[in-house]
Backbone as XML, in Angstrom:
<?xml version="1.0"?>
<chain id="A" units="angstrom">
  <residue number="1" name="GLN">
    <atom name="N" x="165.433" y="138.953" z="172.934"/>
    <atom name="CA" x="165.733" y="137.369" z="171.691"/>
    <atom name="C" x="166.831" y="137.952" z="170.581"/>
  </residue>
  <residue number="2" name="LEU">
    <atom name="N" x="167.666" y="136.967" z="170.323"/>
    <atom name="CA" x="168.796" y="137.011" z="169.226"/>
    <atom name="C" x="168.537" y="136.669" z="167.835"/>
  </residue>
  <residue number="3" name="GLN">
    <atom name="N" x="168.676" y="137.793" z="167.026"/>
    <atom name="CA" x="167.789" y="137.612" z="165.676"/>
    <atom name="C" x="168.939" y="138.251" z="164.066"/>
  </residue>
  <residue number="4" name="PHE">
    <atom name="N" x="168.669" y="137.477" z="163.299"/>
    <atom name="CA" x="169.847" y="137.988" z="162.319"/>
    <atom name="C" x="167.977" y="138.784" z="161.282"/>
  </residue>
  <residue number="5" name="VAL">
    <atom name="N" x="168.619" y="139.454" z="159.909"/>
    <atom name="CA" x="168.048" y="139.757" z="158.980"/>
    <atom name="C" x="169.231" y="139.798" z="158.186"/>
  </residue>
  <residue number="6" name="GLU">
    <atom name="N" x="168.677" y="138.957" z="157.017"/>
    <atom name="CA" x="169.189" y="138.643" z="155.414"/>
    <atom name="C" x="168.880" y="139.275" z="154.887"/>
  </residue>
  <residue number="7" name="SER">
    <atom name="N" x="169.473" y="139.992" z="153.917"/>
    <atom name="CA" x="169.291" y="141.356" z="152.957"/>
    <atom name="C" x="170.521" y="140.990" z="151.853"/>
  </residue>
  <residue number="8" name="GLY">
    <atom name="N" x="170.180" y="141.721" z="151.007"/>
    <atom name="CA" x="170.779" y="141.866" z="149.722"/>
    <atom name="C" x="170.897" y="140.456" z="148.063"/>
  </residue>
  <residue number="9" name="GLY">
    <atom name="N" x="170.002" y="139.826" z="148.978"/>
    <atom name="CA" x="169.777" y="138.572" z="147.658"/>
    <atom name="C" x="168.959" y="138.936" z="146.160"/>
  </residue>
  <residue number="10" name="GLY">
    <atom name="N" x="168.928" y="138.626" z="145.188"/>
    <atom name="CA" x="168.317" y="138.596" z="144.541"/>
    <atom name="C" x="168.187" y="137.699" z="142.616"/>
  </residue>
  <residue number="11" name="LEU">
    <atom name="N" x="167.887" y="138.158" z="141.535"/>
    <atom name="CA" x="167.707" y="138.191" z="140.342"/>
    <atom name="C" x="169.242" y="138.549" z="140.275"/>
  </residue>
  <residue number="12" name="VAL">
    <atom name="N" x="170.273" y="137.643" z="139.568"/>
    <atom name="CA" x="171.672" y="137.787" z="138.824"/>
    <atom name="C" x="171.568" y="136.813" z="137.468"/>
  </residue>
  <residue number="13" name="GLN">
    <atom name="N" x="172.073" y="136.800" z="136.390"/>
    <atom name="CA" x="172.742" y="136.856" z="135.357"/>
    <atom name="C" x="174.588" y="136.282" z="136.079"/>
  </residue>
  <residue number="14" name="PRO">
    <atom name="N" x="174.622" y="134.298" z="134.667"/>
    <atom name="CA" x="175.603" y="133.749" z="135.698"/>
    <atom name="C" x="176.575" y="134.781" z="135.275"/>
  </residue>
  <residue number="15" name="GLY">
    <atom name="N" x="177.495" y="135.229" z="136.473"/>
    <atom name="CA" x="178.896" y="135.456" z="136.017"/>
    <atom name="C" x="178.981" y="136.314" z="136.316"/>
  </residue>
  <residue number="16" name="GLY">
    <atom name="N" x="177.668" y="137.423" z="137.568"/>
    <atom name="CA" x="177.805" y="138.222" z="138.339"/>
    <atom name="C" x="177.385" y="137.672" z="139.055"/>
  </residue>
  <residue number="17" name="SER">
    <atom name="N" x="177.201" y="139.240" z="140.087"/>
    <atom name="CA" x="178.137" y="139.900" z="141.793"/>
    <atom name="C" x="176.689" y="140.402" z="142.276"/>
  </residue>
  <residue number="18" name="LEU">
    <atom name="N" x="177.205" y="139.806" z="143.844"/>
    <atom name="CA" x="175.888" y="140.422" z="144.866"/>
    <atom name="C" x="176.722" y="140.431" z="145.794"/>
  </residue>
  <residue number="19" name="ARG">
    <atom name="N" x="175.923" y="140.862" z="146.483"/>
    <atom name="CA" x="177.086" y="141.005" z="147.942"/>
    <atom name="C" x="175.496" y="141.276" z="148.854"/>
  </residue>
  <residue number="20" name="LEU">
    <atom name="N" x="176.165" y="140.059" z="150.010"/>
    <atom name="CA" x="174.921" y="139.446" z="150.957"/>
    <atom name="C" x="175.001" y="140.803" z="152.513"/>
  </residue>
  <residue number="21" name="SER">
    <atom name="N" x="173.798" y="140.519" z="153.525"/>
    <atom name="CA" x="174.161" y="141.201" z="154.534"/>
    <atom name="C" x="173.406" y="140.729" z="155.526"/>
  </residue>
  <residue number="22" name="CYS">
    <atom name="N" x="174.057" y="140.205" z="156.748"/>
    <atom name="CA" x="173.367" y="139.353" z="157.725"/>
    <atom name="C" x="173.529" y="140.758" z="159.442"/>
  </residue>
  <residue number="23" name="THR">
    <atom name="N" x="172.819" y="141.142" z="159.141"/>
    <atom name="CA" x="172.648" y="142.149" z="160.243"/>
    <atom name="C" x="171.827" y="141.799" z="162.040"/>
  </residue>
  <residue number="24" name="ALA">
    <atom name="N" x="172.660" y="142.179" z="162.683"/>
    <atom name="CA" x="172.238" y="141.211" z="164.257"/>
    <atom name="C" x="171.384" y="142.316" z="164.665"/>
  </residue>
  <residue number="25" name="SER">
    <atom name="N" x="170.615" y="141.572" z="165.084"/>
    <atom name="CA" x="170.027" y="142.369" z="166.586"/>
    <atom name="C" x="169.499" y="141.859" z="168.552"/>
  </residue>
  <residue number="26" name="GLY">
    <atom name="N" x="169.532" y="142.457" z="168.744"/>
    <atom name="CA" x="169.328" y="141.600" z="169.823"/>
    <atom name="C" x="170.631" y="141.558" z="171.054"/>
  </residue>
  <residue number="27" name="PHE">
    <atom name="N" x="171.955" y="141.388" z="169.834"/>
    <atom name="CA" x="173.323" y="141.077" z="170.794"/>
    <atom name="C" x="174.371" y="141.937" z="170.196"/>
  </residue>
  <residue number="28" name="THR">
    <atom name="N" x="175.613" y="141.333" z="170.102"/>
    <atom name="CA" x="176.899" y="141.742" z="170.109"/>
    <atom name="C" x="177.544" y="140.567" z="168.990"/>
  </residue>
  <residue number="29" name="LEU">
    <atom name="N" x="177.939" y="141.248" z="167.669"/>
    <atom name="CA" x="178.376" y="139.963" z="166.475"/>
    <atom name="C" x="180.353" y="139.246" z="167.255"/>
  </residue>
  <residue number="30" name="ASP">
    <atom name="N" x="180.397" y="140.678" z="167.771"/>
    <atom name="CA" x="181.959" y="140.261" z="167.651"/>
    <atom name="C" x="182.747" y="139.754" z="168.246"/>
  </residue>
  <residue number="31" name="TYR">
    <atom name="N" x="181.454" y="138.831" z="169.928"/>
    <atom name="CA" x="182.205" y="137.829" z="169.885"/>
    <atom name="C" x="181.492" y="136.195" z="169.743"/>
  </residue>
  <residue number="32" name="PHE">
    <atom name="N" x="181.121" y="136.052" z="168.003"/>
    <atom name="CA" x="181.160" y="134.713" z="167.683"/>
    <atom name="C" x="181.155" y="134.670" z="166.387"/>
  </residue>
  <residue number="33" name="ARG">
    <atom name="N" x="181.282" y="133.317" z="166.615"/>
    <atom name="CA" x="181.681" y="132.955" z="164.753"/>
    <atom name="C" x="180.051" y="133.313" z="164.051"/>
  </residue>
  <residue number="34" name="ILE">
    <atom name="N" x="180.666" y="133.962" z="162.988"/>
    <atom name="CA" x="179.188" y="134.134" z="162.532"/>
    <atom name="C" x="178.775" y="133.432" z="160.662"/>
  </residue>
  <residue number="35" name="GLY">
    <atom name="N" x="178.380" y="131.904" z="160.491"/>
    <atom name="CA" x="178.312" y="131.496" z="159.036"/>
    <atom name="C" x="177.182" y="131.861" z="158.230"/>
  </residue>
  <residue number="36" name="TRP">
    <atom name="N" x="177.534" y="131.730" z="157.016"/>
    <atom name="CA" x="176.815" y="131.757" z="155.880"/>
    <atom name="C" x="176.156" y="130.204" z="155.672"/>
  </residue>
  <residue number="37" name="PHE">
    <atom name="N" x="174.856" y="129.990" z="155.317"/>
    <atom name="CA" x="174.953" y="128.753" z="155.062"/>
    <atom name="C" x="173.478" y="128.970" z="153.710"/>
  </residue>
  <residue number="38" name="ARG">
    <atom name="N" x="173.614" y="128.112" z="152.835"/>
    <atom name="CA" x="172.518" y="128.336" z="152.145"/>
    <atom name="C" x="172.053" y="127.007" z="151.094"/>
  </residue>
  <residue number="39" name="GLN">
    <atom name="N" x="170.513" y="126.792" z="151.725"/>
    <atom name="CA" x="169.422" y="125.671" z="151.054"/>
    <atom name="C" x="169.231" y="125.734" z="149.912"/>
  </residue>
  <residue number="40" name="ALA">
    <atom name="N" x="169.926" y="125.059" z="148.408"/>
    <atom name="CA" x="168.819" y="124.783" z="147.636"/>
    <atom name="C" x="167.887" y="124.097" z="147.310"/>
  </residue>
  <residue number="41" name="PRO">
    <atom name="N" x="167.009" y="124.162" z="146.283"/>
    <atom name="CA" x="165.878" y="123.471" z="146.203"/>
    <atom name="C" x="165.949" y="122.054" z="146.040"/>
  </residue>
  <residue number="42" name="GLY">
    <atom name="N" x="165.504" y="121.147" z="147.097"/>
    <atom name="CA" x="165.541" y="119.692" z="147.385"/>
    <atom name="C" x="166.330" y="119.426" z="147.597"/>
  </residue>
  <residue number="43" name="LYS">
    <atom name="N" x="167.689" y="120.405" z="148.107"/>
    <atom name="CA" x="168.749" y="119.678" z="148.547"/>
    <atom name="C" x="169.033" y="119.877" z="150.290"/>
  </residue>
  <residue number="44" name="GLU">
    <atom name="N" x="169.771" y="119.518" z="150.752"/>
    <atom name="CA" x="169.884" y="119.574" z="152.802"/>
    <atom name="C" x="170.516" y="121.431" z="152.420"/>
  </residue>
  <residue number="45" name="ARG">
    <atom name="N" x="170.698" y="122.119" z="153.880"/>
    <atom name="CA" x="171.189" y="122.998" z="153.826"/>
    <atom name="C" x="172.218" y="122.253" z="153.837"/>
  </residue>
  <residue number="46" name="GLU">
    <atom name="N" x="173.665" y="123.743" z="153.430"/>
    <atom name="CA" x="174.497" y="123.150" z="153.770"/>
    <atom name="C" x="175.621" y="124.262" z="154.399"/>
  </residue>
  <residue number="47" name="GLY">
    <atom name="N" x="177.093" y="124.383" z="155.158"/>
    <atom name="CA" x="177.685" y="125.986" z="154.802"/>
    <atom name="C" x="178.563" y="126.303" z="153.856"/>
  </residue>
  <residue number="48" name="VAL">
    <atom name="N" x="178.595" y="127.486" z="153.850"/>
    <atom name="CA" x="178.884" y="127.885" z="152.840"/>
    <atom name="C" x="180.456" y="128.793" z="153.060"/>
  </residue>
  <residue number="49" name="SER">
    <atom name="N" x="180.435" y="129.976" z="153.988"/>
    <atom name="CA" x="181.298" y="130.330" z="154.300"/>
    <atom name="C" x="181.354" y="130.032" z="156.028"/>
  </residue>
  <residue number="50" name="CYS">
    <atom name="N" x="182.720" y="130.653" z="156.991"/>
    <atom name="CA" x="182.340" y="130.954" z="158.249"/>
    <atom name="C" x="183.271" y="132.164" z="158.171"/>
  </residue>
  <residue number="51" name="ILE">
    <atom name="N" x="183.052" y="133.017" z="159.383"/>
    <atom name="CA" x="184.670" y="134.231" z="159.614"/>
    <atom name="C" x="184.259" y="133.677" z="161.625"/>
  </residue>
  <residue number="52" name="ASN">
    <atom name="N" x="185.806" y="133.924" z="161.757"/>
    <atom name="CA" x="185.799" y="133.714" z="163.617"/>
    <atom name="C" x="185.855" y="135.111" z="164.044"/>
  </residue>
  <residue number="53" name="ILE">
    <atom name="N" x="186.321" y="134.917" z="165.391"/>
    <atom name="CA" x="186.548" y="135.845" z="166.229"/>
    <atom name="C" x="187.685" y="137.054" z="165.542"/>
  </residue>
  <residue number="54" name="ASP">
    <atom name="N" x="188.753" y="136.585" z="165.704"/>
    <atom name="CA" x="190.187" y="136.988" z="164.796"/>
    <atom name="C" x="189.640" y="137.392" z="163.441"/>
  </residue>
  <residue number="55" name="ARG">
    <atom name="N" x="188.667" y="137.685" z="162.952"/>
    <atom name="CA" x="188.702" y="137.288" z="161.285"/>
    <atom name="C" x="188.894" y="136.629" z="160.206"/>
  </residue>
  <residue number="56" name="SER">
    <atom name="N" x="189.663" y="135.579" z="160.741"/>
    <atom name="CA" x="189.717" y="134.529" z="160.095"/>
    <atom name="C" x="188.931" y="133.244" z="159.429"/>
  </residue>
  <residue number="57" name="THR">
    <atom name="N" x="189.018" y="133.147" z="158.727"/>
    <atom name="CA" x="187.447" y="132.529" z="157.342"/>
    <atom name="C" x="188.210" y="131.458" z="156.509"/>
  </residue>
  <residue number="58" name="ASN">
    <atom name="N" x="186.876" y="130.842" z="156.501"/>
    <atom name="CA" x="186.996" y="129.120" z="155.775"/>
    <atom name="C" x="185.627" y="129.669" z="154.659"/>
  </residue>
  <residue number="59" name="TYR">
    <atom name="N" x="185.822" y="128.140" z="154.012"/>
    <atom name="CA" x="184.930" y="128.919" z="152.281"/>
    <atom name="C" x="184.806" y="126.735" z="152.109"/>
  </residue>
  <residue number="60" name="ALA">
    <atom name="N" x="183.743" y="126.574" z="151.967"/>
    <atom name="CA" x="183.274" y="125.776" z="151.193"/>
    <atom name="C" x="183.915" y="125.656" z="149.992"/>
  </residue>
  <residue number="61" name="ASP">
    <atom name="N" x="184.595" y="124.466" z="149.230"/>
    <atom name="CA" x="185.386" y="124.216" z="147.956"/>
    <atom name="C" x="185.013" y="124.694" z="147.233"/>
  </residue>
  <residue number="62" name="SER">
    <atom name="N" x="183.601" y="124.641" z="146.768"/>
    <atom name="CA" x="182.355" y="125.200" z="145.611"/>
    <atom name="C" x="182.247" y="126.313" z="145.690"/>
  </residue>
  <residue number="63" name="VAL">
    <atom name="N" x="182.945" y="127.228" z="146.920"/>
    <atom name="CA" x="182.949" y="128.646" z="146.832"/>
    <atom name="C" x="183.901" y="129.194" z="146.550"/>
  </residue>
  <residue number="64" name="LYS">
    <atom name="N" x="185.084" y="128.559" z="147.156"/>
    <atom name="CA" x="186.892" y="128.742" z="147.019"/>
    <atom name="C" x="187.267" y="129.876" z="145.769"/>
  </residue>
  <residue number="65" name="GLY">
    <atom name="N" x="187.636" y="131.276" z="146.222"/>
    <atom name="CA" x="187.842" y="131.692" z="145.313"/>
    <atom name="C" x="186.946" y="132.731" z="144.440"/>
  </residue>
  <residue number="66" name="ARG">
    <atom name="N" x="185.342" y="132.619" z="144.934"/>
    <atom name="CA" x="184.298" y="133.079" z="144.238"/>
    <atom name="C" x="183.782" y="133.947" z="145.786"/>
  </residue>
  <residue number="67" name="PHE">
    <atom name="N" x="183.976" y="134.075" z="146.621"/>
    <atom name="CA" x="183.035" y="134.211" z="147.700"/>
    <atom name="C" x="184.089" y="134.937" z="149.123"/>
  </residue>
  <residue number="68" name="THR">
    <atom name="N" x="183.463" y="136.129" z="149.296"/>
    <atom name="CA" x="183.900" y="136.398" z="150.041"/>
    <atom name="C" x="183.383" y="136.804" z="151.070"/>
  </residue>
  <residue number="69" name="ILE">
    <atom name="N" x="184.055" y="136.729" z="152.442"/>
    <atom name="CA" x="182.932" y="136.862" z="154.437"/>
    <atom name="C" x="184.316" y="137.888" z="154.634"/>
  </residue>
  <residue number="70" name="SER">
    <atom name="N" x="183.215" y="138.685" z="155.470"/>
    <atom name="CA" x="183.824" y="139.404" z="155.896"/>
    <atom name="C" x="182.976" y="140.564" z="157.362"/>
  </residue>
  <residue number="71" name="ARG">
    <atom name="N" x="183.379" y="141.098" z="157.621"/>
    <atom name="CA" x="182.457" y="141.258" z="159.070"/>
    <atom name="C" x="183.257" y="142.984" z="159.558"/>
  </residue>
  <residue number="72" name="ASP">
    <atom name="N" x="182.058" y="143.715" z="159.124"/>
    <atom name="CA" x="182.309" y="144.881" z="160.182"/>
    <atom name="C" x="181.393" y="145.177" z="161.605"/>
  </residue>
  <residue number="73" name="ASN">
    <atom name="N" x="182.606" y="145.209" z="163.222"/>
    <atom name="CA" x="181.517" y="144.861" z="164.203"/>
    <atom name="C" x="181.061" y="146.053" z="164.806"/>
  </residue>
  <residue number="74" name="ALA">
    <atom name="N" x="181.156" y="147.208" z="163.718"/>
    <atom name="CA" x="181.189" y="148.726" z="164.266"/>
    <atom name="C" x="179.418" y="148.195" z="163.665"/>
  </residue>
  <residue number="75" name="LYS">
    <atom name="N" x="179.119" y="147.534" z="162.782"/>
    <atom name="CA" x="178.319" y="148.313" z="161.646"/>
    <atom name="C" x="176.750" y="146.555" z="162.206"/>
  </residue>
  <residue number="76" name="ASN">
    <atom name="N" x="177.754" y="145.577" z="163.138"/>
    <atom name="CA" x="177.077" y="145.106" z="163.555"/>
    <atom name="C" x="176.708" y="143.973" z="162.666"/>
  </residue>
  <residue number="77" name="THR">
    <atom name="N" x="177.059" y="143.515" z="161.872"/>
    <atom name="CA" x="176.898" y="143.219" z="159.833"/>
    <atom name="C" x="177.853" y="142.456" z="159.615"/>
  </residue>
  <residue number="78" name="VAL">
    <atom name="N" x="178.281" y="140.956" z="159.208"/>
    <atom name="CA" x="178.792" y="140.241" z="158.740"/>
    <atom name="C" x="178.605" y="139.894" z="156.823"/>
  </residue>
  <residue number="79" name="TYR">
    <atom name="N" x="178.890" y="140.265" z="156.033"/>
    <atom name="CA" x="179.041" y="140.309" z="154.852"/>
    <atom name="C" x="179.008" y="139.320" z="153.061"/>
  </residue>
  <residue number="80" name="LEU">
    <atom name="N" x="178.790" y="138.857" z="153.258"/>
    <atom name="CA" x="179.304" y="138.016" z="152.360"/>
    <atom name="C" x="179.040" y="138.188" z="150.586"/>
  </residue>
  <residue number="81" name="GLN">
    <atom name="N" x="180.099" y="138.508" z="149.813"/>
    <atom name="CA" x="180.700" y="138.752" z="148.760"/>
    <atom name="C" x="180.980" y="137.816" z="147.678"/>
  </residue>
  <residue number="82" name="MET">
    <atom name="N" x="179.768" y="137.937" z="147.214"/>
    <atom name="CA" x="179.961" y="136.467" z="146.064"/>
    <atom name="C" x="179.815" y="136.942" z="144.297"/>
  </residue>
  <residue number="83" name="SER">
    <atom name="N" x="181.218" y="136.955" z="143.856"/>
    <atom name="CA" x="181.401" y="137.002" z="142.717"/>
    <atom name="C" x="181.495" y="136.209" z="141.701"/>
  </residue>
  <residue number="84" name="SER">
    <atom name="N" x="181.420" y="136.152" z="140.463"/>
    <atom name="CA" x="181.981" y="134.572" z="139.488"/>
    <atom name="C" x="180.139" y="133.584" z="139.723"/>
  </residue>
  <residue number="85" name="LEU">
    <atom name="N" x="179.508" y="134.389" z="139.943"/>
    <atom name="CA" x="177.797" y="133.116" z="140.367"/>
    <atom name="C" x="177.621" y="133.002" z="139.174"/>
  </residue>
  <residue number="86" name="LYS">
    <atom name="N" x="177.284" y="131.135" z="139.718"/>
    <atom name="CA" x="177.194" y="130.032" z="138.595"/>
    <atom name="C" x="175.191" y="129.478" z="138.465"/>
  </residue>
  <residue number="87" name="PRO">
    <atom name="N" x="174.797" y="128.916" z="138.326"/>
    <atom name="CA" x="173.247" y="128.699" z="138.867"/>
    <atom name="C" x="173.474" y="127.695" z="139.560"/>
  </residue>
  <residue number="88" name="GLU">
    <atom name="N" x="174.423" y="127.380" z="139.895"/>
    <atom name="CA" x="174.135" y="126.036" z="141.095"/>
    <atom name="C" x="173.965" y="126.204" z="142.540"/>
  </residue>
  <residue number="89" name="ASP">
    <atom name="N" x="174.709" y="128.483" z="142.323"/>
    <atom name="CA" x="174.938" y="128.770" z="143.563"/>
    <atom name="C" x="173.250" y="129.480" z="143.409"/>
  </residue>
  <residue number="90" name="THR">
    <atom name="N" x="172.276" y="129.189" z="143.186"/>
    <atom name="CA" x="170.673" y="129.367" z="143.480"/>
    <atom name="C" x="169.608" y="129.068" z="144.661"/>
  </residue>
  <residue number="91" name="ALA">
    <atom name="N" x="169.931" y="129.303" z="145.336"/>
    <atom name="CA" x="169.253" y="128.659" z="147.490"/>
    <atom name="C" x="169.209" y="129.922" z="147.910"/>
  </residue>
  <residue number="92" name="VAL">
    <atom name="N" x="168.416" y="129.190" z="148.603"/>
    <atom name="CA" x="167.682" y="130.732" z="150.214"/>
    <atom name="C" x="169.531" y="130.709" z="150.771"/>
  </residue>
  <residue number="93" name="TYR">
    <atom name="N" x="169.196" y="132.048" z="150.603"/>
    <atom name="CA" x="171.196" y="132.168" z="151.576"/>
    <atom name="C" x="170.626" y="132.318" z="153.326"/>
  </residue>
  <residue number="94" name="TYR">
    <atom name="N" x="171.263" y="132.041" z="154.100"/>
    <atom name="CA" x="171.124" y="132.085" z="155.546"/>
    <atom name="C" x="172.735" y="132.214" z="156.353"/>
  </residue>
  <residue number="95" name="CYS">
    <atom name="N" x="172.059" y="133.615" z="157.402"/>
    <atom name="CA" x="173.349" y="133.183" z="158.381"/>
    <atom name="C" x="172.801" y="133.178" z="159.848"/>
  </residue>
  <residue number="96" name="ALA">
    <atom name="N" x="174.047" y="132.552" z="160.570"/>
    <atom name="CA" x="173.435" y="131.783" z="162.112"/>
    <atom name="C" x="174.947" y="131.994" z="162.670"/>
  </residue>
  <residue number="97" name="VAL">
    <atom name="N" x="174.837" y="132.353" z="164.312"/>
    <atom name="CA" x="176.075" y="131.998" z="164.931"/>
    <atom name="C" x="176.400" y="130.572" z="164.587"/>
  </residue>
  <residue number="98" name="GLY">
    <atom name="N" x="177.824" y="130.421" z="164.620"/>
    <atom name="CA" x="178.098" y="129.055" z="164.560"/>
    <atom name="C" x="178.419" y="129.119" z="163.002"/>
  </residue>
  <residue number="99" name="CYS">
    <atom name="N" x="179.051" y="127.732" z="162.402"/>
    <atom name="CA" x="180.003" y="127.253" z="161.322"/>
    <atom name="C" x="179.623" y="126.398" z="161.054"/>
  </residue>
  <residue number="100" name="ALA">
    <atom name="N" x="178.200" y="125.013" z="161.777"/>
    <atom name="CA" x="177.980" y="124.119" z="160.962"/>
    <atom name="C" x="176.209" y="123.862" z="161.157"/>
  </residue>
  <residue number="101" name="VAL">
    <atom name="N" x="176.193" y="123.807" z="160.791"/>
    <atom name="CA" x="174.241" y="123.299" z="160.381"/>
    <atom name="C" x="173.895" y="122.680" z="161.285"/>
  </residue>
  <residue number="102" name="LEU">
    <atom name="N" x="174.806" y="121.270" z="161.939"/>
    <atom name="CA" x="173.979" y="121.190" z="163.318"/>
    <atom name="C" x="173.788" y="121.769" z="164.327"/>
  </residue>
  <residue number="103" name="GLY">
    <atom name="N" x="175.237" y="122.766" z="164.359"/>
    <atom name="CA" x="175.585" y="123.479" z="165.443"/>
    <atom name="C" x="174.322" y="124.607" z="166.219"/>
  </residue>
  <residue number="104" name="VAL">
    <atom name="N" x="173.645" y="124.993" z="164.929"/>
    <atom name="CA" x="172.758" y="126.715" z="165.037"/>
    <atom name="C" x="171.515" y="125.712" z="164.986"/>
  </residue>
  <residue number="105" name="ALA">
    <atom name="N" x="171.314" y="127.379" z="166.246"/>
    <atom name="CA" x="170.099" y="127.217" z="167.177"/>
    <atom name="C" x="168.540" y="127.819" z="166.491"/>
  </residue>
  <residue number="106" name="SER">
    <atom name="N" x="169.182" y="128.601" z="166.149"/>
    <atom name="CA" x="168.024" y="130.011" z="165.390"/>
    <atom name="C" x="168.681" y="129.876" z="163.792"/>
  </residue>
  <residue number="107" name="TRP">
    <atom name="N" x="167.444" y="129.667" z="162.919"/>
    <atom name="CA" x="167.553" y="130.684" z="161.391"/>
    <atom name="C" x="166.337" y="131.962" z="161.723"/>
  </residue>
  <residue number="108" name="GLY">
    <atom name="N" x="167.158" y="132.304" z="160.335"/>
    <atom name="CA" x="166.296" y="133.830" z="160.001"/>
    <atom name="C" x="165.687" y="133.487" z="158.704"/>
  </residue>
  <residue number="109" name="GLN">
    <atom name="N" x="165.492" y="134.407" z="158.408"/>
    <atom name="CA" x="163.840" y="134.611" z="157.300"/>
    <atom name="C" x="165.217" y="133.851" z="155.458"/>
  </residue>
  <residue number="110" name="GLY">
    <atom name="N" x="165.770" y="134.561" z="155.983"/>
    <atom name="CA" x="166.823" y="133.873" z="154.857"/>
    <atom name="C" x="166.321" y="134.943" z="153.655"/>
  </residue>
  <residue number="111" name="THR">
    <atom name="N" x="167.444" y="134.981" z="152.678"/>
    <atom name="CA" x="167.220" y="135.566" z="151.484"/>
    <atom name="C" x="167.749" y="135.197" z="150.393"/>
  </residue>
  <residue number="112" name="GLN">
    <atom name="N" x="166.514" y="135.092" z="149.517"/>
    <atom name="CA" x="166.727" y="134.628" z="148.204"/>
    <atom name="C" x="168.255" y="135.087" z="147.079"/>
  </residue>
  <residue number="113" name="VAL">
    <atom name="N" x="168.440" y="133.455" z="146.482"/>
    <atom name="CA" x="169.970" y="134.280" z="145.236"/>
    <atom name="C" x="169.201" y="133.599" z="144.562"/>
  </residue>
  <residue number="114" name="THR">
    <atom name="N" x="169.059" y="134.200" z="143.154"/>
    <atom name="CA" x="168.525" y="133.372" z="141.569"/>
    <atom name="C" x="169.520" y="133.649" z="141.065"/>
  </residue>
  <residue number="115" name="VAL">
    <atom name="N" x="170.171" y="132.962" z="139.944"/>
    <atom name="CA" x="171.034" y="132.570" z="138.901"/>
    <atom name="C" x="171.171" y="131.785" z="137.785"/>
  </residue>
  <residue number="116" name="SER">
    <atom name="N" x="170.602" y="133.279" z="136.931"/>
    <atom name="CA" x="169.789" y="132.571" z="135.590"/>
    <atom name="C" x="169.807" y="133.532" z="134.785"/>
  </residue>
  <residue number="117" name="SER">
    <atom name="N" x="170.364" y="133.402" z="133.459"/>
    <atom name="CA" x="170.105" y="133.940" z="132.496"/>
    <atom name="C" x="168.437" y="133.762" z="131.760"/>
  </residue>
</chain>
């Protein structure tokens, strides 16, 4: 069974940083595009960032210049380094195979990120 475990969320003040981790079990990440997504209260789930097999990346306009996605295939893990966090970044963050919400077949539990003073 393909599973992800997301971790690293928490409460942080505006302007702060967090690093989220997405570790896969049951399969090897090496051959998949992996996306980070988020869902804020009362809003639809949205794509945040995606990393391809060749390590090329893309980002939502709202996080460009602040978030960095990376992958460590040896650890079977994808990271999302988040800096200059804003209250509007508050959401549950998920990782999944694929780069579009509609293409994701299975979601994990996610990790809560709260940006507040």
